[in-house]
VEXDREN-2710 file (C-alpha; in Angstrom, 1 decimal):
% VEXDREN-2710
k/r/px/py/pz
1/UNK/10.5/22.2/29.8
2/UNK/11.5/18.5/29.6
3/UNK/11.1/16.6/26.3
4/UNK/11.0/12.8/25.6
5/UNK/11.2/11.0/22.2
6/UNK/9.0/8.0/21.4
7/UNK/10.7/5.9/18.7
8/UNK/8.2/4.0/16.7
9/UNK/9.4/0.7/15.1
10/UNK/6.9/-2.2/14.7
11/UNK/4.2/-0.4/16.8
12/UNK/2.6/2.1/14.4
13/UNK/-0.5/3.0/16.5
14/UNK/-1.7/5.3/19.2
15/UNK/-4.0/2.8/21.0
16/UNK/-2.5/0.6/23.7
17/UNK/1.0/2.1/23.2
18/UNK/3.0/2.0/26.5
19/UNK/6.1/3.9/25.1
20/UNK/3.9/6.7/23.8
21/UNK/2.1/7.1/27.1
22/UNK/5.3/6.9/29.1
23/UNK/7.0/9.5/26.9
24/UNK/3.9/11.7/27.3
25/UNK/4.6/12.0/31.0
26/UNK/7.2/14.6/29.9
27/UNK/6.1/18.2/29.2
28/UNK/6.5/17.5/25.5
29/UNK/7.0/14.5/23.3
30/UNK/8.6/14.0/19.9
31/UNK/7.0/11.1/17.9
32/UNK/9.8/9.7/15.6
33/UNK/10.1/7.0/13.0
34/UNK/13.4/6.3/11.2
35/UNK/13.4/4.6/7.9
36/UNK/16.4/2.4/8.9
37/UNK/19.0/2.0/6.2
38/UNK/20.1/-1.3/7.7
39/UNK/16.6/-2.8/7.1
40/UNK/16.8/-1.8/3.4
41/UNK/20.3/-3.1/3.1
42/UNK/19.4/-6.6/4.4
43/UNK/16.6/-6.9/1.8
44/UNK/13.8/-6.8/4.2
45/UNK/12.2/-3.6/2.7
46/UNK/10.2/-5.6/0.1
47/UNK/7.7/-3.6/-2.1
48/UNK/4.5/-4.9/-0.4
49/UNK/5.8/-4.1/3.0
50/UNK/7.0/-0.7/2.0
51/UNK/3.5/0.1/0.7
52/UNK/1.8/-1.1/3.8
53/UNK/4.4/0.8/5.9
54/UNK/3.6/4.0/3.9
55/UNK/-0.1/3.6/4.6
56/UNK/0.6/3.0/8.3
57/UNK/2.9/6.0/8.7
58/UNK/0.4/8.3/7.1
59/UNK/-2.4/7.0/9.3
60/UNK/-0.2/7.3/12.4
61/UNK/0.6/10.9/11.4
62/UNK/-3.1/11.6/11.0
63/UNK/-3.9/10.2/14.4
64/UNK/-1.2/12.2/16.0
65/UNK/-2.3/15.4/14.3
66/UNK/-5.9/14.8/15.5
67/UNK/-4.3/15.0/19.0
68/UNK/-2.2/18.1/18.3
69/UNK/1.0/16.3/17.4
70/UNK/2.7/15.0/14.2
71/UNK/5.1/12.3/13.2
72/UNK/8.7/13.1/12.5
73/UNK/10.2/10.8/9.7
74/UNK/13.9/10.5/9.1
75/UNK/16.0/8.2/7.0
76/UNK/19.5/6.8/7.6
77/UNK/21.3/4.9/10.4
78/UNK/18.7/4.6/13.2
79/UNK/21.1/5.4/16.0
80/UNK/22.5/8.5/14.2
81/UNK/19.1/9.8/13.4
82/UNK/17.7/9.3/16.9
83/UNK/20.7/11.0/18.4
84/UNK/20.3/14.0/16.0
85/UNK/16.7/14.4/17.0
86/UNK/17.6/14.1/20.7
87/UNK/20.2/16.9/20.3
88/UNK/17.8/19.1/18.2
89/UNK/15.1/18.9/20.8
90/UNK/17.2/18.5/24.0
91/UNK/15.2/15.4/24.9
92/UNK/16.3/13.6/28.0
93/UNK/14.7/10.2/27.3
94/UNK/13.8/7.9/24.5
95/UNK/11.1/5.4/24.8
96/UNK/10.7/2.4/22.4
97/UNK/9.2/-1.1/22.2
98/UNK/11.3/-4.2/22.7
99/UNK/11.8/-6.7/19.9
100/UNK/13.3/-10.1/19.5
101/UNK/15.5/-10.4/16.4
102/UNK/19.3/-10.3/16.5
103/UNK/19.2/-7.0/14.7
104/UNK/16.7/-5.6/17.3
105/UNK/19.0/-6.6/20.1
106/UNK/22.0/-5.0/18.3
107/UNK/19.9/-1.8/17.7
108/UNK/19.0/-1.6/21.3
109/UNK/22.6/-2.0/22.5
110/UNK/23.9/0.6/20.1
111/UNK/21.2/3.1/20.9
112/UNK/21.6/2.7/24.7
113/UNK/25.4/3.2/24.5
114/UNK/25.0/6.3/22.2
115/UNK/22.4/7.9/24.4
116/UNK/24.2/7.2/27.7
117/UNK/27.3/8.8/26.3
118/UNK/25.2/12.0/25.9
119/UNK/23.7/11.7/29.3
120/UNK/20.3/10.5/28.0
121/UNK/18.3/7.5/28.9
122/UNK/16.7/4.7/26.8
123/UNK/13.5/3.0/28.1
124/UNK/12.5/-0.3/26.4
125/UNK/8.9/-1.4/27.0
126/UNK/7.7/-5.0/26.8
127/UNK/4.2/-6.2/25.7
128/UNK/4.0/-3.8/22.9
129/UNK/4.7/-6.2/20.0
130/UNK/3.8/-9.3/22.0
131/UNK/1.0/-10.2/24.4
132/UNK/3.4/-11.9/26.8
133/UNK/7.1/-10.7/26.9
134/UNK/9.6/-13.3/25.5
135/UNK/11.2/-14.0/28.8
136/UNK/8.1/-13.9/30.9
137/UNK/7.6/-17.7/31.0
138/UNK/10.5/-20.1/30.9
139/UNK/10.9/-23.8/31.8
140/UNK/12.9/-24.9/34.8
141/UNK/15.7/-26.3/32.8
142/UNK/16.1/-23.9/29.9
143/UNK/15.9/-20.2/28.9
144/UNK/12.9/-20.9/26.6
145/UNK/10.2/-23.4/25.7
146/UNK/11.0/-25.5/22.7
147/UNK/7.5/-27.1/22.6
148/UNK/4.3/-25.1/22.2
149/UNK/1.8/-27.0/24.4
150/UNK/3.7/-26.6/27.7
151/UNK/4.5/-23.0/26.7
152/UNK/0.8/-22.3/26.0
153/UNK/-0.2/-23.7/29.4
154/UNK/2.2/-21.3/31.2
155/UNK/1.4/-18.4/28.8
156/UNK/-2.3/-18.7/29.6
157/UNK/-1.6/-18.3/33.3
158/UNK/0.2/-14.9/32.9
159/UNK/-1.8/-11.9/34.1
160/UNK/-1.9/-9.6/31.1
161/UNK/-2.1/-5.9/31.6
162/UNK/-5.2/-4.0/30.5
163/UNK/-5.1/-2.3/27.1
164/UNK/-4.3/1.4/27.3
165/UNK/-6.4/4.1/25.8
166/UNK/-4.9/6.4/23.2
167/UNK/-3.7/9.8/24.6
168/UNK/-6.2/12.6/24.1
169/UNK/-3.5/15.1/23.3
170/UNK/0.1/14.8/22.1
171/UNK/2.1/17.9/23.1
172/UNK/5.0/18.4/20.7
173/UNK/7.7/21.1/20.9
174/UNK/7.0/24.4/19.2
175/UNK/8.8/24.6/15.9
176/UNK/10.1/21.1/16.7
177/UNK/12.5/19.4/14.3
178/UNK/12.5/18.8/10.6
179/UNK/10.8/15.8/9.0
180/UNK/10.9/14.2/5.6
181/UNK/7.8/14.0/3.5
182/UNK/5.7/11.0/4.4
183/UNK/6.1/8.1/2.0
184/UNK/3.3/7.0/-0.2
185/UNK/2.5/3.6/-1.7
186/UNK/2.0/5.3/-5.1
187/UNK/5.8/5.6/-5.3
188/UNK/6.5/1.9/-4.7
189/UNK/7.0/-0.2/-7.8
190/UNK/6.2/-3.9/-8.1
191/UNK/3.3/-4.2/-5.7
192/UNK/0.9/-7.2/-5.6
193/UNK/-2.2/-6.3/-7.4
194/UNK/-4.6/-7.2/-4.6
195/UNK/-2.5/-5.7/-1.8
196/UNK/-4.6/-4.7/1.2
197/UNK/-4.5/-1.2/2.8
198/UNK/-2.4/-0.6/5.9
199/UNK/-2.8/1.7/8.9
200/UNK/-4.3/1.6/12.4
201/UNK/-7.7/2.9/11.3
202/UNK/-8.0/0.1/8.7
203/UNK/-6.8/-2.4/11.2
204/UNK/-9.3/-1.4/13.9
205/UNK/-12.1/-1.5/11.3
206/UNK/-11.1/-5.0/10.2
207/UNK/-10.8/-6.1/13.8
208/UNK/-14.3/-4.8/14.7
209/UNK/-15.8/-6.6/11.7
210/UNK/-14.0/-9.8/12.5
211/UNK/-15.2/-9.8/16.1
212/UNK/-18.8/-9.2/15.0
213/UNK/-19.0/-11.7/12.2
214/UNK/-16.0/-14.1/12.0
215/UNK/-14.6/-15.1/15.4
216/UNK/-17.7/-17.2/16.4
217/UNK/-17.0/-19.7/13.7
218/UNK/-13.2/-19.5/13.7
219/UNK/-12.5/-22.8/15.5
220/UNK/-14.5/-24.8/12.9
221/UNK/-13.6/-22.8/9.8
222/UNK/-10.1/-21.4/10.1
223/UNK/-8.7/-24.2/7.8
224/UNK/-11.4/-23.7/5.2
225/UNK/-9.4/-22.5/2.2
226/UNK/-12.3/-21.3/0.1
227/UNK/-14.2/-19.9/3.0
228/UNK/-11.4/-17.4/3.8
229/UNK/-12.6/-17.5/7.4
230/UNK/-9.4/-16.3/9.1
231/UNK/-9.0/-12.8/10.6
232/UNK/-6.5/-11.5/8.1
233/UNK/-5.0/-9.4/10.9
234/UNK/-1.4/-10.7/10.6
235/UNK/-0.2/-7.8/8.6
236/UNK/-1.5/-5.4/11.2
237/UNK/0.1/-7.4/14.0
238/UNK/3.4/-7.3/12.1
239/UNK/3.4/-3.6/11.7
240/UNK/1.9/-3.0/15.2
241/UNK/-1.1/-1.1/13.9
242/UNK/-3.0/-3.4/16.2
243/UNK/-2.0/-4.5/19.7
244/UNK/-1.7/-8.2/20.5
245/UNK/-2.6/-7.4/24.1
246/UNK/-5.8/-5.7/23.0
247/UNK/-6.6/-8.6/20.6
248/UNK/-6.3/-11.2/23.4
249/UNK/-8.6/-9.2/25.7
250/UNK/-11.2/-8.6/23.0
251/UNK/-11.1/-12.2/21.7
252/UNK/-11.6/-13.4/25.3
253/UNK/-14.5/-11.0/25.8
254/UNK/-16.1/-12.4/22.6
255/UNK/-15.8/-15.8/24.2
256/UNK/-16.7/-19.2/22.9
257/UNK/-14.5/-21.8/21.2
258/UNK/-13.7/-19.3/18.4
259/UNK/-12.3/-16.7/20.8
260/UNK/-10.1/-19.3/22.5
261/UNK/-8.9/-20.7/19.2
262/UNK/-7.9/-17.2/18.1
263/UNK/-6.1/-16.5/21.4
264/UNK/-4.2/-19.7/20.9
265/UNK/-2.9/-18.3/17.5
266/UNK/-1.7/-15.1/19.3
267/UNK/0.1/-17.4/21.7
268/UNK/1.8/-19.2/18.8
269/UNK/3.1/-15.8/17.6
270/UNK/4.5/-15.2/21.1
271/UNK/6.0/-18.7/21.2
272/UNK/8.0/-18.1/18.0
273/UNK/9.2/-14.8/19.4
274/UNK/10.5/-16.3/22.7
275/UNK/12.3/-19.0/20.6
276/UNK/14.0/-16.4/18.4
277/UNK/14.8/-14.1/21.4
278/UNK/16.7/-17.0/23.0
279/UNK/18.1/-18.4/19.7
280/UNK/18.5/-15.5/17.3
281/UNK/20.6/-17.6/15.0
282/UNK/17.5/-19.6/14.1
283/UNK/16.6/-16.9/11.7
284/UNK/19.1/-18.3/9.3
285/UNK/20.3/-21.6/10.7
286/UNK/18.6/-24.9/11.6
287/UNK/17.1/-24.8/15.1
288/UNK/17.5/-28.6/15.3
289/UNK/19.7/-29.7/12.4
290/UNK/18.8/-32.9/10.5
291/UNK/22.1/-32.6/8.5
292/UNK/20.1/-32.2/5.3
293/UNK/21.8/-32.2/2.0
294/UNK/19.2/-30.2/0.2
295/UNK/18.9/-30.5/-3.5
296/UNK/20.6/-27.9/-5.7
297/UNK/21.6/-27.6/-9.3
298/UNK/19.6/-26.9/-12.5
299/UNK/16.8/-29.4/-11.9
300/UNK/16.2/-28.1/-8.4
301/UNK/16.2/-24.5/-9.6
302/UNK/13.6/-25.3/-12.2
303/UNK/11.4/-27.0/-9.6
304/UNK/11.8/-23.9/-7.4
305/UNK/10.7/-21.6/-10.3
306/UNK/7.7/-23.8/-10.9
307/UNK/6.8/-23.6/-7.3
308/UNK/7.2/-19.8/-7.2
309/UNK/5.1/-19.4/-10.3
310/UNK/2.3/-21.8/-9.2
311/UNK/3.0/-24.2/-11.9
312/UNK/3.8/-27.4/-10.0
313/UNK/0.9/-29.4/-11.3
314/UNK/-0.6/-29.8/-7.8
315/UNK/-3.6/-27.4/-7.9
316/UNK/-3.9/-26.5/-4.2
317/UNK/-0.1/-25.7/-4.0
318/UNK/-0.4/-23.6/-7.2
319/UNK/-3.5/-21.8/-6.0
320/UNK/-1.8/-20.8/-2.7
321/UNK/1.3/-19.6/-4.5
322/UNK/-0.7/-17.5/-6.9
323/UNK/-2.7/-16.0/-4.0
324/UNK/0.6/-15.0/-2.4
325/UNK/1.8/-13.3/-5.6
326/UNK/-1.6/-11.5/-6.1
327/UNK/-2.4/-10.4/-2.5
328/UNK/0.9/-10.4/-0.7
329/UNK/-0.8/-12.7/1.7
330/UNK/-1.6/-16.4/1.9
331/UNK/-4.0/-18.5/3.9
332/UNK/-2.3/-20.3/6.8
333/UNK/-3.3/-23.8/5.6
334/UNK/-1.8/-22.8/2.2
335/UNK/1.4/-21.8/3.9
336/UNK/1.7/-25.2/5.5
337/UNK/1.0/-27.0/2.2
338/UNK/3.4/-25.0/0.1
339/UNK/6.2/-25.2/2.7
340/UNK/5.8/-29.0/3.0
341/UNK/5.8/-29.4/-0.7
342/UNK/9.0/-27.4/-1.2
343/UNK/11.0/-28.8/1.7
344/UNK/9.8/-32.4/1.7
345/UNK/8.3/-33.3/-1.6
346/UNK/10.9/-31.3/-3.6
347/UNK/13.5/-31.5/-0.8
348/UNK/14.7/-27.9/-1.3
349/UNK/16.3/-25.9/1.5
350/UNK/13.7/-24.1/3.7
351/UNK/15.7/-20.9/3.5
352/UNK/14.8/-20.7/-0.3
353/UNK/11.1/-20.8/0.6
354/UNK/11.4/-18.4/3.5
355/UNK/13.2/-15.9/1.3
356/UNK/10.5/-16.0/-1.3
357/UNK/7.8/-15.5/1.3
358/UNK/9.7/-12.5/2.7
359/UNK/9.9/-11.0/-0.8
360/UNK/6.1/-11.0/-1.1
361/UNK/4.3/-11.3/2.3
362/UNK/3.0/-8.1/3.8
363/UNK/3.2/-9.9/7.2
364/UNK/6.7/-11.2/6.4
365/UNK/8.1/-11.4/9.9
366/UNK/11.4/-12.9/10.9
367/UNK/10.1/-14.8/13.9
368/UNK/6.9/-16.2/12.5
369/UNK/8.2/-16.7/8.9
370/UNK/11.5/-18.4/9.7
371/UNK/10.2/-20.5/12.6
372/UNK/7.1/-21.6/10.7
373/UNK/9.3/-22.6/7.8
374/UNK/11.6/-24.5/10.1
375/UNK/8.6/-26.2/11.8
376/UNK/7.4/-27.4/8.4
377/UNK/10.9/-28.4/7.2
378/UNK/11.4/-30.5/10.4
379/UNK/14.4/-28.5/11.5
380/UNK/12.4/-26.4/14.0
381/UNK/10.2/-27.1/17.0
382/UNK/7.8/-29.7/15.4
383/UNK/7.7/-32.9/17.5
384/UNK/7.0/-34.8/14.3
385/UNK/9.8/-33.5/12.1
386/UNK/9.4/-36.0/9.3
387/UNK/5.7/-35.4/8.6
388/UNK/4.8/-34.8/5.0
389/UNK/1.6/-33.2/3.9
390/UNK/0.0/-34.8/0.8
391/UNK/-1.3/-31.9/-1.4
392/UNK/-4.0/-34.0/-3.0
393/UNK/-5.5/-35.3/0.2
394/UNK/-5.1/-32.0/1.9
395/UNK/-6.8/-30.2/-1.0
396/UNK/-9.7/-32.6/-0.8
397/UNK/-10.0/-32.1/2.9
398/UNK/-9.7/-28.3/3.2
399/UNK/-11.1/-27.4/-0.3
400/UNK/-13.6/-30.2/-0.8
401/UNK/-15.6/-28.5/-3.5
402/UNK/-12.5/-27.2/-5.3
403/UNK/-13.7/-23.5/-5.0
404/UNK/-10.3/-22.2/-3.8
405/UNK/-8.4/-23.9/-6.6
406/UNK/-10.8/-22.7/-9.3
407/UNK/-10.6/-19.1/-7.9
408/UNK/-6.8/-19.0/-8.2
409/UNK/-6.1/-21.5/-11.1
410/UNK/-8.6/-20.4/-13.8
411/UNK/-7.1/-23.1/-16.2
412/UNK/-9.0/-25.6/-14.1
413/UNK/-12.4/-23.8/-13.9
414/UNK/-14.0/-26.4/-16.1
415/UNK/-13.4/-29.2/-13.6
416/UNK/-16.2/-29.6/-11.1
417/UNK/-15.9/-30.7/-7.5
418/UNK/-13.0/-32.4/-5.8
419/UNK/-11.7/-33.8/-9.1
420/UNK/-10.0/-30.5/-9.6
421/UNK/-7.3/-31.6/-7.1
422/UNK/-6.2/-34.3/-9.6
423/UNK/-6.5/-32.6/-13.0
424/UNK/-4.0/-34.9/-14.7
425/UNK/-6.6/-37.6/-14.6
426/UNK/-8.8/-35.5/-16.8
427/UNK/-6.4/-35.5/-19.8
428/UNK/-8.0/-36.4/-23.0
429/UNK/-11.4/-35.2/-21.9
430/UNK/-13.1/-32.0/-23.1
431/UNK/-11.9/-29.6/-20.4
432/UNK/-11.5/-26.0/-21.6
433/UNK/-8.1/-24.7/-20.8
434/UNK/-6.7/-27.9/-19.2
435/UNK/-4.0/-28.1/-21.8
436/UNK/-2.5/-24.9/-20.3
437/UNK/-2.0/-26.5/-16.9
438/UNK/1.1/-28.6/-16.4
439/UNK/1.4/-32.2/-15.3
440/UNK/2.9/-32.7/-11.8
441/UNK/6.6/-31.9/-11.7
442/UNK/7.3/-34.8/-9.4
443/UNK/5.3/-37.9/-8.4
444/UNK/4.4/-37.8/-4.7
445/UNK/5.7/-41.3/-4.1
446/UNK/9.0/-40.3/-5.7
447/UNK/9.3/-37.2/-3.5
448/UNK/8.4/-39.1/-0.4
449/UNK/11.0/-41.9/-1.0
450/UNK/13.7/-39.3/-1.7
451/UNK/12.9/-37.4/1.5
452/UNK/12.8/-40.5/3.7
453/UNK/16.1/-41.7/2.3
454/UNK/17.6/-38.3/2.9
455/UNK/16.4/-38.3/6.5
456/UNK/17.5/-41.9/7.0
457/UNK/14.0/-43.4/7.1
458/UNK/14.0/-46.2/4.5
END
């Protein structure tokens, strides 16, 4: 009787899961998830993600039990725990998904060495967490694409495998091996009040609704802040409760401009992963340094606190930051606006903003989060590194009626229409609650001049 282990990481599903199906070719399979001590030690185990993870593990266990299996959960060093389970079950092979971060590379190397020393084999599968593998498309002169458009042209030409059906049965060893109690979100303190539910079942339900009612208008409405017309699938992609390969196939079947616009967003996700796979140091260092001397000291810290709390005096920035705190999620246009404001208007290090996002975002993802922050800070892959987004004009453009701002900044509920984006002009008028809202912490012209001088653009 031969046994294989499938090690779940950021792929918490049973549909379109190549490692699970490959492991299932053995007589029996041991589904395993390790609550990796190193992930907690590096500060990545933020409350919102722990809660979403708990939902997803419980849902994965339910899906496996419906097929005759169950999920084994362990805690500790991931290599030690995998080797223990391999020894307990006499498994000959371990199957897992590939990933792109420096830690994922180290984890794979350590696990491969440890298993080979015991005469076991490790199989790492691509296109589990990405639609196209990080090294699948490369330019002639480099190991990765540094600009999205040529990457997307090549990415679009890659023949993608068909999505795989979930196994009908999962045969696990009799008696098996011991498992910890599945975690629950009820035991996680400090959660965002409006945090969404996790798990594959929830993700597939959301995907079906999105394909039926949202994707058709996605191209025209994805920047509409008040319309909330994005898919909200990023958290499920981050935890792998949905497959990016399946999303691409289903979006293309949906067709139309909306389907293609959505596929392009999946490609952006893969683009960031191929950059980080080739340059893992970009998670913490400038991809393309501008030799910035970011502001620090007491005044900068006070500005950062105002930004984090949604008290900058710029309503669309504050609305987005309050949405982040309440939901553990933020609209993509809001992410761009708030990142531009911190790094260019306030001239604060992008790593400060990236860390705050990782503390709260359910979809907090090293590749997407860090590379998007660098893109907006002008230290990443943006071909216009010195662009600055004006929060007033952006607010008027993407929240023209002010509904998004009034939803998240109730102090401004009494200001009608686009005037809500400049509440300081309403001082002295009879506006209920306006006295509770701060004046801008910096003049936009002052911030722009400071940034241009810092970047050498007088």
